[in-house]
N, CA, C and O atoms as a Tripos MOL2 file, in Angstrom:
@<TRIPOS>MOLECULE
protein
  280   279    70     0     0
PROTEIN
NO_CHARGES

@<TRIPOS>ATOM
      1 N          47.2010   68.1050  113.3080 N.3       1 MET1
      2 CA         48.0700   66.8970  113.1740 C.3       1 MET1
      3 C          48.4600   66.8550  111.5620 C.2       1 MET1
      4 O          47.6510   67.0390  110.6540 O.2       1 MET1
      5 N          49.6920   66.6090  111.4210 N.am      2 LYS2
      6 CA         50.2870   66.4710  110.1190 C.3       2 LYS2
      7 C          49.8010   65.3280  109.1810 C.2       2 LYS2
      8 O          49.9350   64.1600  109.5460 O.2       2 LYS2
      9 N          49.2940   65.6060  108.1000 N.am      3 THR3
     10 CA         48.8850   64.4640  107.1290 C.3       3 THR3
     11 C          50.2160   63.9670  106.3760 C.2       3 THR3
     12 O          51.1190   64.6870  105.9510 O.2       3 THR3
     13 N          50.1250   62.5550  106.3110 N.am      4 PHE4
     14 CA         50.9900   61.8340  105.5080 C.3       4 PHE4
     15 C          51.1360   62.0570  104.0960 C.2       4 PHE4
     16 O          50.1770   61.8930  103.3410 O.2       4 PHE4
     17 N          52.3870   62.4600  103.6410 N.am      5 ASP5
     18 CA         52.6190   62.8320  102.2380 C.3       5 ASP5
     19 C          53.3120   61.7590  101.6540 C.2       5 ASP5
     20 O          54.4370   61.4680  102.0610 O.2       5 ASP5
     21 N          52.6760   61.0340  100.5950 N.am      6 PRO6
     22 CA         53.4170   60.0140  100.0590 C.3       6 PRO6
     23 C          54.3520   60.2780   98.7860 C.2       6 PRO6
     24 O          55.0680   59.4020   98.3010 O.2       6 PRO6
     25 N          54.2720   61.4630   98.3490 N.am      7 TRP7
     26 CA         54.9200   61.9750   97.0920 C.3       7 TRP7
     27 C          56.6720   61.8500   97.3480 C.2       7 TRP7
     28 O          57.2810   61.3210   96.4190 O.2       7 TRP7
     29 N          57.2740   62.1860   98.2290 N.am      8 PRO8
     30 CA         58.6360   62.1510   98.7160 C.3       8 PRO8
     31 C          58.8740   60.6750   98.5160 C.2       8 PRO8
     32 O          59.7620   60.4360   97.6970 O.2       8 PRO8
     33 N          58.3520   59.7330   99.0110 N.am      9 ILE9
     34 CA         58.7230   58.2250   99.1870 C.3       9 ILE9
     35 C          58.5900   57.8510   97.6710 C.2       9 ILE9
     36 O          59.5240   57.2620   97.1270 O.2       9 ILE9
     37 N          57.4380   58.1800   96.9620 N.am     10 PHE10
     38 CA         57.1710   57.6870   95.6010 C.3      10 PHE10
     39 C          58.2150   58.0650   94.7410 C.2      10 PHE10
     40 O          58.7210   57.2130   94.0110 O.2      10 PHE10
     41 N          58.6960   59.4970   94.7280 N.am     11 PHE11
     42 CA         59.5500   59.9180   93.8220 C.3      11 PHE11
     43 C          61.1170   59.3580   94.0640 C.2      11 PHE11
     44 O          61.9510   59.2200   93.1690 O.2      11 PHE11
     45 N          61.3050   59.0850   95.4110 N.am     12 ARG12
     46 CA         62.4940   58.3940   95.7070 C.3      12 ARG12
     47 C          62.7840   57.1130   95.1470 C.2      12 ARG12
     48 O          63.8000   56.8090   94.5230 O.2      12 ARG12
     49 N          61.5800   56.2230   95.4850 N.am     13 ARG13
     50 CA         61.7210   54.8250   94.7840 C.3      13 ARG13
     51 C          61.6050   54.7540   93.3430 C.2      13 ARG13
     52 O          62.1540   53.8040   92.7860 O.2      13 ARG13
     53 N          60.9510   55.6440   92.6220 N.am     14 GLU14
     54 CA         60.7980   55.7770   91.1680 C.3      14 GLU14
     55 C          62.2650   56.0950   90.5020 C.2      14 GLU14
     56 O          62.7740   55.5940   89.5000 O.2      14 GLU14
     57 N          62.7650   57.0830   91.3820 N.am     15 PHE15
     58 CA         64.2920   57.6060   90.9560 C.3      15 PHE15
     59 C          65.1840   56.5540   90.7990 C.2      15 PHE15
     60 O          65.8960   56.2860   89.8310 O.2      15 PHE15
     61 N          65.0250   55.8280   92.1770 N.am     16 HIS16
     62 CA         66.1180   54.5460   92.0510 C.3      16 HIS16
     63 C          65.9220   53.5250   91.1190 C.2      16 HIS16
     64 O          66.8430   52.8250   90.6990 O.2      16 HIS16
     65 N          64.4850   53.3900   90.7030 N.am     17 ARG17
     66 CA         64.0330   52.6430   89.8450 C.3      17 ARG17
     67 C          64.4130   52.9490   88.3430 C.2      17 ARG17
     68 O          64.6330   52.0180   87.5690 O.2      17 ARG17
     69 N          64.4730   54.0090   88.0200 N.am     18 ASN18
     70 CA         64.4230   54.6410   86.6710 C.3      18 ASN18
     71 C          65.8000   55.4080   86.3930 C.2      18 ASN18
     72 O          65.9760   55.8520   85.2580 O.2      18 ASN18
     73 N          66.6730   55.5680   87.2570 N.am     19 TRP19
     74 CA         67.7780   56.3050   87.0300 C.3      19 TRP19
     75 C          68.4940   55.9060   85.6320 C.2      19 TRP19
     76 O          68.8640   56.7630   84.8300 O.2      19 TRP19
     77 N          68.6530   54.4920   85.4200 N.am     20 PRO20
     78 CA         69.4080   54.2590   84.2010 C.3      20 PRO20
     79 C          68.8770   54.5820   82.9100 C.2      20 PRO20
     80 O          69.6000   54.7020   81.9210 O.2      20 PRO20
     81 N          67.3890   54.7540   82.8900 N.am     21 PHE21
     82 CA         66.7060   55.1320   81.5070 C.3      21 PHE21
     83 C          66.8730   56.5500   81.6340 C.2      21 PHE21
     84 O          67.2210   57.0370   80.5590 O.2      21 PHE21
     85 N          66.7600   57.3290   82.4900 N.am     22 LEU22
     86 CA         67.2350   58.7090   82.7080 C.3      22 LEU22
     87 C          68.4580   59.0970   82.0360 C.2      22 LEU22
     88 O          68.5140   59.9160   81.1190 O.2      22 LEU22
     89 N          69.5580   58.3860   82.6040 N.am     23 ALA23
     90 CA         70.8890   58.7370   82.1910 C.3      23 ALA23
     91 C          71.0620   58.1760   80.7890 C.2      23 ALA23
     92 O          71.8580   58.7210   80.0250 O.2      23 ALA23
     93 N          70.4670   57.2800   80.4710 N.am     24 GLY24
     94 CA         70.7600   56.9020   78.9040 C.3      24 GLY24
     95 C          70.1020   57.7830   78.0190 C.2      24 GLY24
     96 O          70.6020   58.1380   76.9520 O.2      24 GLY24
     97 N          68.7670   58.2240   78.5130 N.am     25 PHE25
     98 CA         68.0900   59.3220   77.5910 C.3      25 PHE25
     99 C          68.8870   60.4980   77.6230 C.2      25 PHE25
    100 O          68.8080   61.0760   76.5390 O.2      25 PHE25
    101 N          69.6180   61.0750   78.4290 N.am     26 ALA26
    102 CA         70.4110   62.2920   78.6320 C.3      26 ALA26
    103 C          71.6930   62.0800   77.7950 C.2      26 ALA26
    104 O          72.0480   63.0890   77.1860 O.2      26 ALA26
    105 N          72.3980   61.0740   77.6500 N.am     27 VAL27
    106 CA         73.3140   60.7420   76.8990 C.3      27 VAL27
    107 C          73.0370   60.5930   75.4760 C.2      27 VAL27
    108 O          73.7360   61.1570   74.6350 O.2      27 VAL27
    109 N          71.9870   59.8130   75.1570 N.am     28 THR28
    110 CA         71.6080   59.6780   73.8090 C.3      28 THR28
    111 C          71.2000   61.2050   73.2130 C.2      28 THR28
    112 O          71.6030   61.6060   72.1210 O.2      28 THR28
    113 N          70.3220   61.9970   74.1240 N.am     29 GLY29
    114 CA         70.0370   63.2000   73.5640 C.3      29 GLY29
    115 C          71.2000   64.1760   73.2770 C.2      29 GLY29
    116 O          71.1910   64.9260   72.3010 O.2      29 GLY29
    117 N          72.1360   64.1270   74.1230 N.am     30 ALA30
    118 CA         73.4380   64.9520   74.2030 C.3      30 ALA30
    119 C          74.1750   64.5780   72.8340 C.2      30 ALA30
    120 O          74.5430   65.4720   72.0720 O.2      30 ALA30
    121 N          74.3730   63.2500   72.5550 N.am     31 LEU31
    122 CA         74.9180   62.7680   71.3410 C.3      31 LEU31
    123 C          74.1640   63.1960   70.0800 C.2      31 LEU31
    124 O          74.7750   63.7110   69.1440 O.2      31 LEU31
    125 N          73.0480   63.0210   70.0500 N.am     32 ILE32
    126 CA         72.3250   63.4850   69.0110 C.3      32 ILE32
    127 C          72.3570   65.1270   68.8570 C.2      32 ILE32
    128 O          72.3110   65.6320   67.7350 O.2      32 ILE32
    129 N          72.4220   65.7740   69.8220 N.am     33 VAL33
    130 CA         72.6930   67.3400   69.5680 C.3      33 VAL33
    131 C          73.9140   67.5250   69.0130 C.2      33 VAL33
    132 O          74.0760   68.2050   67.9990 O.2      33 VAL33
    133 N          75.0380   66.8190   69.7600 N.am     34 LYS34
    134 CA         76.4210   67.0760   69.3020 C.3      34 LYS34
    135 C          76.5830   66.7820   67.7810 C.2      34 LYS34
    136 O          77.2550   67.5380   67.0790 O.2      34 LYS34
    137 N          75.9700   65.6880   67.2790 N.am     35 PHE35
    138 CA         76.3120   65.2160   65.8660 C.3      35 PHE35
    139 C          75.3990   66.0140   64.8860 C.2      35 PHE35
    140 O          75.7770   66.1760   63.7260 O.2      35 PHE35
    141 N          74.3600   66.4540   65.2630 N.am     36 THR36
    142 CA         73.4080   67.1510   64.5060 C.3      36 THR36
    143 C          73.8930   68.4980   64.1900 C.2      36 THR36
    144 O          73.9170   68.9610   63.0500 O.2      36 THR36
    145 N          74.3320   69.1880   65.3960 N.am     37 ALA37
    146 CA         74.7420   70.6800   65.4790 C.3      37 ALA37
    147 C          76.0760   70.7260   64.5140 C.2      37 ALA37
    148 O          76.3280   71.8380   64.0490 O.2      37 ALA37
    149 N          76.8560   69.7720   64.2030 N.am     38 GLY38
    150 CA         77.8670   69.9850   63.2340 C.3      38 GLY38
    151 C          77.5530   69.8580   61.8270 C.2      38 GLY38
    152 O          78.4190   70.0680   60.9780 O.2      38 GLY38
    153 N          76.3000   69.5090   61.5070 N.am     39 LEU39
    154 CA         76.1100   69.6010   60.1330 C.3      39 LEU39
    155 C          75.6510   70.6050   59.2900 C.2      39 LEU39
    156 O          74.7630   71.3310   59.7380 O.2      39 LEU39
    157 N          76.0410   70.7910   58.2320 N.am     40 THR40
    158 CA         75.9420   72.0050   57.5390 C.3      40 THR40
    159 C          75.0790   71.9770   56.2100 C.2      40 THR40
    160 O          74.8350   70.8480   55.7830 O.2      40 THR40
    161 N          74.6410   72.9220   55.5820 N.am     41 GLU41
    162 CA         73.7700   72.9020   54.2540 C.3      41 GLU41
    163 C          74.3960   71.9510   53.2680 C.2      41 GLU41
    164 O          73.7930   71.0680   52.6590 O.2      41 GLU41
    165 N          75.6860   72.2370   53.1840 N.am     42 GLU42
    166 CA         76.4800   71.4160   52.0770 C.3      42 GLU42
    167 C          76.4280   69.8960   52.3420 C.2      42 GLU42
    168 O          76.4120   69.0910   51.4110 O.2      42 GLU42
    169 N          76.4010   69.4960   53.7500 N.am     43 ASP43
    170 CA         76.3990   68.3350   54.1860 C.3      43 ASP43
    171 C          74.8720   67.6090   53.4770 C.2      43 ASP43
    172 O          74.7070   66.5470   52.8770 O.2      43 ASP43
    173 N          73.9580   68.6450   53.8370 N.am     44 ALA44
    174 CA         72.5450   68.1210   53.4860 C.3      44 ALA44
    175 C          72.2520   67.9170   52.0090 C.2      44 ALA44
    176 O          71.4550   67.1030   51.5410 O.2      44 ALA44
    177 N          73.0390   68.8070   51.3210 N.am     45 LYS45
    178 CA         72.9360   68.6350   49.8010 C.3      45 LYS45
    179 C          73.5940   67.3930   49.1630 C.2      45 LYS45
    180 O          73.2470   66.9380   48.0730 O.2      45 LYS45
    181 N          74.7580   66.7910   50.0840 N.am     46 ASN46
    182 CA         75.3650   65.7940   49.4570 C.3      46 ASN46
    183 C          74.9450   64.6870   49.8980 C.2      46 ASN46
    184 O          75.3170   63.6240   49.4020 O.2      46 ASN46
    185 N          73.9730   64.7710   51.0570 N.am     47 SER47
    186 CA         73.1740   63.4580   51.6360 C.3      47 SER47
    187 C          72.2160   62.5370   50.6630 C.2      47 SER47
    188 O          71.2420   63.0200   50.0860 O.2      47 SER47
    189 N          72.5290   61.4140   50.5670 N.am     48 ARG48
    190 CA         71.6700   60.7250   49.6470 C.3      48 ARG48
    191 C          70.1910   60.5690   50.3040 C.2      48 ARG48
    192 O          69.2640   60.4270   49.5070 O.2      48 ARG48
    193 N          69.9240   60.5830   51.5620 N.am     49 PHE49
    194 CA         68.6430   60.5600   52.2570 C.3      49 PHE49
    195 C          68.0220   61.6950   51.8530 C.2      49 PHE49
    196 O          66.8810   61.6130   51.3980 O.2      49 PHE49
    197 N          68.7090   62.9950   51.9630 N.am     50 VAL50
    198 CA         67.8400   64.2660   51.6840 C.3      50 VAL50
    199 C          67.6930   64.2250   50.2630 C.2      50 VAL50
    200 O          66.5410   64.5100   49.9360 O.2      50 VAL50
    201 N          68.4360   63.9770   49.3220 N.am     51 GLN51
    202 CA         68.2110   63.8690   47.8650 C.3      51 GLN51
    203 C          67.1740   63.0820   47.5900 C.2      51 GLN51
    204 O          66.4150   63.4660   46.7010 O.2      51 GLN51
    205 N          66.9160   61.9100   48.2210 N.am     52 GLU52
    206 CA         65.8050   61.0060   47.8710 C.3      52 GLU52
    207 C          64.5380   61.4450   48.4850 C.2      52 GLU52
    208 O          63.4730   61.1360   47.9500 O.2      52 GLU52
    209 N          64.5720   62.1510   49.5800 N.am     53 HIS53
    210 CA         63.2700   62.5800   50.1680 C.3      53 HIS53
    211 C          62.8430   64.2040   49.8910 C.2      53 HIS53
    212 O          61.8100   64.7240   50.3110 O.2      53 HIS53
    213 N          63.7210   64.7650   49.2130 N.am     54 ASN54
    214 CA         63.5080   66.1320   49.1120 C.3      54 ASN54
    215 C          62.3130   66.5620   48.3740 C.2      54 ASN54
    216 O          61.6640   67.5500   48.7180 O.2      54 ASN54
    217 N          61.9580   65.6830   47.1620 N.am     55 SER55
    218 CA         60.7870   65.9340   46.2770 C.3      55 SER55
    219 C          59.3840   65.7670   47.1330 C.2      55 SER55
    220 O          58.4130   66.4680   46.8490 O.2      55 SER55
    221 N          59.3310   64.6230   48.3860 N.am     56 HIS56
    222 CA         58.3560   64.5060   49.0620 C.3      56 HIS56
    223 C          58.1080   65.7750   50.0170 C.2      56 HIS56
    224 O          56.9650   66.1830   50.2240 O.2      56 HIS56
    225 N          59.1880   66.3470   50.5610 N.am     57 ILE57
    226 CA         59.3050   67.4270   51.5890 C.3      57 ILE57
    227 C          58.7790   68.6390   50.6680 C.2      57 ILE57
    228 O          57.8910   69.3420   51.1520 O.2      57 ILE57
    229 N          59.2650   68.9430   49.3600 N.am     58 ILE58
    230 CA         59.0060   70.1450   48.8380 C.3      58 ILE58
    231 C          57.3490   70.0300   48.2760 C.2      58 ILE58
    232 O          56.6350   71.0270   48.1740 O.2      58 ILE58
    233 N          56.9510   68.8160   47.9820 N.am     59 GLU59
    234 CA         55.3850   68.7020   47.7180 C.3      59 GLU59
    235 C          54.6250   68.8690   49.0030 C.2      59 GLU59
    236 O          53.6400   69.6040   49.0660 O.2      59 GLU59
    237 N          55.0410   68.2490   49.9340 N.am     60 ALA60
    238 CA         54.2260   68.4520   51.2620 C.3      60 ALA60
    239 C          54.1650   70.0010   51.5940 C.2      60 ALA60
    240 O          53.0930   70.4880   51.9540 O.2      60 ALA60
    241 N          55.2000   70.7070   51.4870 N.am     61 CYS61
    242 CA         55.1130   72.0820   51.7370 C.3      61 CYS61
    243 C          54.2360   72.8480   51.1240 C.2      61 CYS61
    244 O          53.6530   73.8000   51.6420 O.2      61 CYS61
    245 N          54.0940   72.4020   49.8320 N.am     62 ARG62
    246 CA         53.1060   73.0450   48.7480 C.3      62 ARG62
    247 C          51.6690   72.7560   49.1380 C.2      62 ARG62
    248 O          50.7810   73.5730   48.8910 O.2      62 ARG62
    249 N          51.4420   71.6560   49.7180 N.am     63 GLN63
    250 CA         50.3690   71.2390   49.9400 C.3      63 GLN63
    251 C          49.8680   71.6630   51.3550 C.2      63 GLN63
    252 O          48.6980   71.4590   51.6800 O.2      63 GLN63
    253 N          50.7060   72.2170   52.1360 N.am     64 GLY64
    254 CA         50.3500   72.6460   53.5380 C.3      64 GLY64
    255 C          50.4690   71.4480   54.4890 C.2      64 GLY64
    256 O          49.7430   71.4200   55.4820 O.2      64 GLY64
    257 N          51.3580   70.4360   54.2430 N.am     65 TRP65
    258 CA         51.3150   69.3210   55.0090 C.3      65 TRP65
    259 C          50.2260   68.2960   55.2490 C.2      65 TRP65
    260 O          50.3370   67.2430   55.8780 O.2      65 TRP65
    261 N          49.1640   68.7770   54.6470 N.am     66 ASN66
    262 CA         47.9790   67.9950   54.5900 C.3      66 ASN66
    263 C          47.8540   66.8540   53.6140 C.2      66 ASN66
    264 O          47.2590   65.7990   53.8390 O.2      66 ASN66
    265 N          48.5300   67.2100   52.4180 N.am     67 GLY67
    266 CA         48.6810   65.8440   51.4670 C.3      67 GLY67
    267 C          49.7060   64.7700   51.5980 C.2      67 GLY67
    268 O          49.7580   63.7910   50.8530 O.2      67 GLY67
    269 N          50.5470   65.0160   52.6240 N.am     68 LEU68
    270 CA         51.6020   64.0940   52.8980 C.3      68 LEU68
    271 C          51.3400   62.7180   53.5980 C.2      68 LEU68
    272 O          51.0400   62.5890   54.7850 O.2      68 LEU68
    273 N          51.5140   61.6150   52.6020 N.am     69 ASP69
    274 CA         51.0180   60.3630   53.0070 C.3      69 ASP69
    275 C          52.1970   59.4100   53.1490 C.2      69 ASP69
    276 O          52.4730   58.6870   52.1920 O.2      69 ASP69
    277 N          52.9480   59.3500   54.3220 N.am     70 VAL70
    278 CA         54.1320   58.8520   54.4750 C.3      70 VAL70
    279 C          53.9090   57.5760   55.1580 C.2      70 VAL70
    280 O          54.8650   56.8560   55.4480 O.2      70 VAL70
@<TRIPOS>BOND
     1     1     2 1
     2     2     3 1
     3     3     4 2
     4     3     5 am
     5     5     6 1
     6     6     7 1
     7     7     8 2
     8     7     9 am
     9     9    10 1
    10    10    11 1
    11    11    12 2
    12    11    13 am
    13    13    14 1
    14    14    15 1
    15    15    16 2
    16    15    17 am
    17    17    18 1
    18    18    19 1
    19    19    20 2
    20    19    21 am
    21    21    22 1
    22    22    23 1
    23    23    24 2
    24    23    25 am
    25    25    26 1
    26    26    27 1
    27    27    28 2
    28    27    29 am
    29    29    30 1
    30    30    31 1
    31    31    32 2
    32    31    33 am
    33    33    34 1
    34    34    35 1
    35    35    36 2
    36    35    37 am
    37    37    38 1
    38    38    39 1
    39    39    40 2
    40    39    41 am
    41    41    42 1
    42    42    43 1
    43    43    44 2
    44    43    45 am
    45    45    46 1
    46    46    47 1
    47    47    48 2
    48    47    49 am
    49    49    50 1
    50    50    51 1
    51    51    52 2
    52    51    53 am
    53    53    54 1
    54    54    55 1
    55    55    56 2
    56    55    57 am
    57    57    58 1
    58    58    59 1
    59    59    60 2
    60    59    61 am
    61    61    62 1
    62    62    63 1
    63    63    64 2
    64    63    65 am
    65    65    66 1
    66    66    67 1
    67    67    68 2
    68    67    69 am
    69    69    70 1
    70    70    71 1
    71    71    72 2
    72    71    73 am
    73    73    74 1
    74    74    75 1
    75    75    76 2
    76    75    77 am
    77    77    78 1
    78    78    79 1
    79    79    80 2
    80    79    81 am
    81    81    82 1
    82    82    83 1
    83    83    84 2
    84    83    85 am
    85    85    86 1
    86    86    87 1
    87    87    88 2
    88    87    89 am
    89    89    90 1
    90    90    91 1
    91    91    92 2
    92    91    93 am
    93    93    94 1
    94    94    95 1
    95    95    96 2
    96    95    97 am
    97    97    98 1
    98    98    99 1
    99    99   100 2
   100    99   101 am
   101   101   102 1
   102   102   103 1
   103   103   104 2
   104   103   105 am
   105   105   106 1
   106   106   107 1
   107   107   108 2
   108   107   109 am
   109   109   110 1
   110   110   111 1
   111   111   112 2
   112   111   113 am
   113   113   114 1
   114   114   115 1
   115   115   116 2
   116   115   117 am
   117   117   118 1
   118   118   119 1
   119   119   120 2
   120   119   121 am
   121   121   122 1
   122   122   123 1
   123   123   124 2
   124   123   125 am
   125   125   126 1
   126   126   127 1
   127   127   128 2
   128   127   129 am
   129   129   130 1
   130   130   131 1
   131   131   132 2
   132   131   133 am
   133   133   134 1
   134   134   135 1
   135   135   136 2
   136   135   137 am
   137   137   138 1
   138   138   139 1
   139   139   140 2
   140   139   141 am
   141   141   142 1
   142   142   143 1
   143   143   144 2
   144   143   145 am
   145   145   146 1
   146   146   147 1
   147   147   148 2
   148   147   149 am
   149   149   150 1
   150   150   151 1
   151   151   152 2
   152   151   153 am
   153   153   154 1
   154   154   155 1
   155   155   156 2
   156   155   157 am
   157   157   158 1
   158   158   159 1
   159   159   160 2
   160   159   161 am
   161   161   162 1
   162   162   163 1
   163   163   164 2
   164   163   165 am
   165   165   166 1
   166   166   167 1
   167   167   168 2
   168   167   169 am
   169   169   170 1
   170   170   171 1
   171   171   172 2
   172   171   173 am
   173   173   174 1
   174   174   175 1
   175   175   176 2
   176   175   177 am
   177   177   178 1
   178   178   179 1
   179   179   180 2
   180   179   181 am
   181   181   182 1
   182   182   183 1
   183   183   184 2
   184   183   185 am
   185   185   186 1
   186   186   187 1
   187   187   188 2
   188   187   189 am
   189   189   190 1
   190   190   191 1
   191   191   192 2
   192   191   193 am
   193   193   194 1
   194   194   195 1
   195   195   196 2
   196   195   197 am
   197   197   198 1
   198   198   199 1
   199   199   200 2
   200   199   201 am
   201   201   202 1
   202   202   203 1
   203   203   204 2
   204   203   205 am
   205   205   206 1
   206   206   207 1
   207   207   208 2
   208   207   209 am
   209   209   210 1
   210   210   211 1
   211   211   212 2
   212   211   213 am
   213   213   214 1
   214   214   215 1
   215   215   216 2
   216   215   217 am
   217   217   218 1
   218   218   219 1
   219   219   220 2
   220   219   221 am
   221   221   222 1
   222   222   223 1
   223   223   224 2
   224   223   225 am
   225   225   226 1
   226   226   227 1
   227   227   228 2
   228   227   229 am
   229   229   230 1
   230   230   231 1
   231   231   232 2
   232   231   233 am
   233   233   234 1
   234   234   235 1
   235   235   236 2
   236   235   237 am
   237   237   238 1
   238   238   239 1
   239   239   240 2
   240   239   241 am
   241   241   242 1
   242   242   243 1
   243   243   244 2
   244   243   245 am
   245   245   246 1
   246   246   247 1
   247   247   248 2
   248   247   249 am
   249   249   250 1
   250   250   251 1
   251   251   252 2
   252   251   253 am
   253   253   254 1
   254   254   255 1
   255   255   256 2
   256   255   257 am
   257   257   258 1
   258   258   259 1
   259   259   260 2
   260   259   261 am
   261   261   262 1
   262   262   263 1
   263   263   264 2
   264   263   265 am
   265   265   266 1
   266   266   267 1
   267   267   268 2
   268   267   269 am
   269   269   270 1
   270   270   271 1
   271   271   272 2
   272   271   273 am
   273   273   274 1
   274   274   275 1
   275   275   276 2
   276   275   277 am
   277   277   278 1
   278   278   279 1
   279   279   280 2
@<TRIPOS>SUBSTRUCTURE
     1 MET1         2 RESIDUE 1 A MET
     2 LYS2         6 RESIDUE 1 A LYS
     3 THR3        10 RESIDUE 1 A THR
     4 PHE4        14 RESIDUE 1 A PHE
     5 ASP5        18 RESIDUE 1 A ASP
     6 PRO6        22 RESIDUE 1 A PRO
     7 TRP7        26 RESIDUE 1 A TRP
     8 PRO8        30 RESIDUE 1 A PRO
     9 ILE9        34 RESIDUE 1 A ILE
    10 PHE10       38 RESIDUE 1 A PHE
    11 PHE11       42 RESIDUE 1 A PHE
    12 ARG12       46 RESIDUE 1 A ARG
    13 ARG13       50 RESIDUE 1 A ARG
    14 GLU14       54 RESIDUE 1 A GLU
    15 PHE15       58 RESIDUE 1 A PHE
    16 HIS16       62 RESIDUE 1 A HIS
    17 ARG17       66 RESIDUE 1 A ARG
    18 ASN18       70 RESIDUE 1 A ASN
    19 TRP19       74 RESIDUE 1 A TRP
    20 PRO20       78 RESIDUE 1 A PRO
    21 PHE21       82 RESIDUE 1 A PHE
    22 LEU22       86 RESIDUE 1 A LEU
    23 ALA23       90 RESIDUE 1 A ALA
    24 GLY24       94 RESIDUE 1 A GLY
    25 PHE25       98 RESIDUE 1 A PHE
    26 ALA26      102 RESIDUE 1 A ALA
    27 VAL27      106 RESIDUE 1 A VAL
    28 THR28      110 RESIDUE 1 A THR
    29 GLY29      114 RESIDUE 1 A GLY
    30 ALA30      118 RESIDUE 1 A ALA
    31 LEU31      122 RESIDUE 1 A LEU
    32 ILE32      126 RESIDUE 1 A ILE
    33 VAL33      130 RESIDUE 1 A VAL
    34 LYS34      134 RESIDUE 1 A LYS
    35 PHE35      138 RESIDUE 1 A PHE
    36 THR36      142 RESIDUE 1 A THR
    37 ALA37      146 RESIDUE 1 A ALA
    38 GLY38      150 RESIDUE 1 A GLY
    39 LEU39      154 RESIDUE 1 A LEU
    40 THR40      158 RESIDUE 1 A THR
    41 GLU41      162 RESIDUE 1 A GLU
    42 GLU42      166 RESIDUE 1 A GLU
    43 ASP43      170 RESIDUE 1 A ASP
    44 ALA44      174 RESIDUE 1 A ALA
    45 LYS45      178 RESIDUE 1 A LYS
    46 ASN46      182 RESIDUE 1 A ASN
    47 SER47      186 RESIDUE 1 A SER
    48 ARG48      190 RESIDUE 1 A ARG
    49 PHE49      194 RESIDUE 1 A PHE
    50 VAL50      198 RESIDUE 1 A VAL
    51 GLN51      202 RESIDUE 1 A GLN
    52 GLU52      206 RESIDUE 1 A GLU
    53 HIS53      210 RESIDUE 1 A HIS
    54 ASN54      214 RESIDUE 1 A ASN
    55 SER55      218 RESIDUE 1 A SER
    56 HIS56      222 RESIDUE 1 A HIS
    57 ILE57      226 RESIDUE 1 A ILE
    58 ILE58      230 RESIDUE 1 A ILE
    59 GLU59      234 RESIDUE 1 A GLU
    60 ALA60      238 RESIDUE 1 A ALA
    61 CYS61      242 RESIDUE 1 A CYS
    62 ARG62      246 RESIDUE 1 A ARG
    63 GLN63      250 RESIDUE 1 A GLN
    64 GLY64      254 RESIDUE 1 A GLY
    65 TRP65      258 RESIDUE 1 A TRP
    66 ASN66      262 RESIDUE 1 A ASN
    67 GLY67      266 RESIDUE 1 A GLY
    68 LEU68      270 RESIDUE 1 A LEU
    69 ASP69      274 RESIDUE 1 A ASP
    70 VAL70      278 RESIDUE 1 A VAL
């Protein structure tokens, strides 16, 4: 006698419940990849964020990331 397998029912129900989240996650990930792939080193040098945090990153690299208190 074949035993009842609940996994197909579970995955079907959960997919119908969670597909908007999965689609949104995929779109958000694609946009992040698209925008960050176009950045260059020159963009990073001109970025105010990178300039403000560069000293913290350099210091953390010197200490092996153990001394980073962010």
